C-alpha positions in Angstrom: 11.2 95.9 -128.2 11.0 93.5 -131.0 11.8 89.8 -131.4 14.9 89.1 -133.4 17.4 86.3 -134.0 21.1 86.4 -134.3 23.7 83.9 -135.4 26.8 84.6 -133.4 30.3 83.2 -133.6 33.0 84.0 -131.0 36.7 83.3 -131.7 39.1 83.9 -128.9 42.6 84.5 -130.4 46.0 83.5 -129.1 44.5 81.9 -126.0 45.5 78.5 -124.6 41.9 77.3 -124.4 39.0 78.5 -126.5 36.2 76.7 -124.6 36.0 78.9 -121.5 35.2 82.1 -123.4 32.6 80.3 -125.5 31.0 78.6 -122.5 30.9 81.9 -120.6 29.2 83.6 -123.6 26.6 80.8 -123.7 26.0 81.3 -119.9 25.6 85.0 -120.4 23.0 84.4 -123.2 21.1 82.1 -120.8 21.3 84.5 -117.9 19.5 87.1 -120.2 16.7 84.6 -120.6 17.3 84.2 -124.4 16.6 81.1 -126.5 20.0 79.6 -127.3 20.9 76.8 -129.7 24.7 76.2 -129.8 26.2 74.7 -133.0 29.7 73.6 -134.0 30.7 76.9 -135.6 28.0 79.4 -134.3 25.1 79.8 -131.9 21.6 80.9 -132.8 20.1 83.2 -130.2 16.6 84.6 -130.2 14.5 86.9 -128.0 13.9 90.5 -127.3 16.3 92.8 -129.2 17.2 94.9 -126.1 18.2 91.7 -124.2 20.1 90.3 -127.2 22.2 93.5 -127.7 22.9 93.7 -123.9 24.0 90.0 -123.8 26.2 90.4 -126.9 27.9 93.4 -125.4 28.5 91.6 -122.1 29.7 88.4 -123.8 32.2 90.4 -126.0 33.5 92.4 -123.1 33.9 89.3 -121.0 35.9 87.5 -123.8 37.9 90.6 -124.6 39.0 90.9 -120.9 41.0 87.7 -121.4 42.7 88.7 -124.6 42.0 89.3 -128.3 38.7 88.1 -129.7 36.6 88.2 -132.9 32.8 88.1 -132.7 30.7 87.9 -135.8 26.9 88.4 -135.6 24.2 88.3 -138.2 20.8 89.7 -137.1 17.3 89.1 -138.5 13.8 90.1 -137.6 12.5 88.1 -140.5 14.1 84.6 -140.3 12.0 82.2 -138.2 13.9 80.5 -135.5 12.6 77.3 -133.8 14.8 77.5 -130.7 13.8 75.8 -127.4 14.7 78.1 -124.4 17.6 76.8 -122.3 17.3 76.4 -118.6 
């Protein structure tokens, strides 16, 4: 178990509304007790690597259950992240 950060972008394709899939992904990250900082084009997530990979898998599977989706993630164990944990 190591602390890492990931910049993740989720793009639901050909769906009427994009917000629900993105909001659900943010909820999943918070449920996994990760530090989450949403931005306009991506979200910074930091925490234990096992928790991050599990949350990303769950978020992708959830979004994919509603249709086509693209998820882009950039991982780092070197970049400092000053993220305040969400409640």
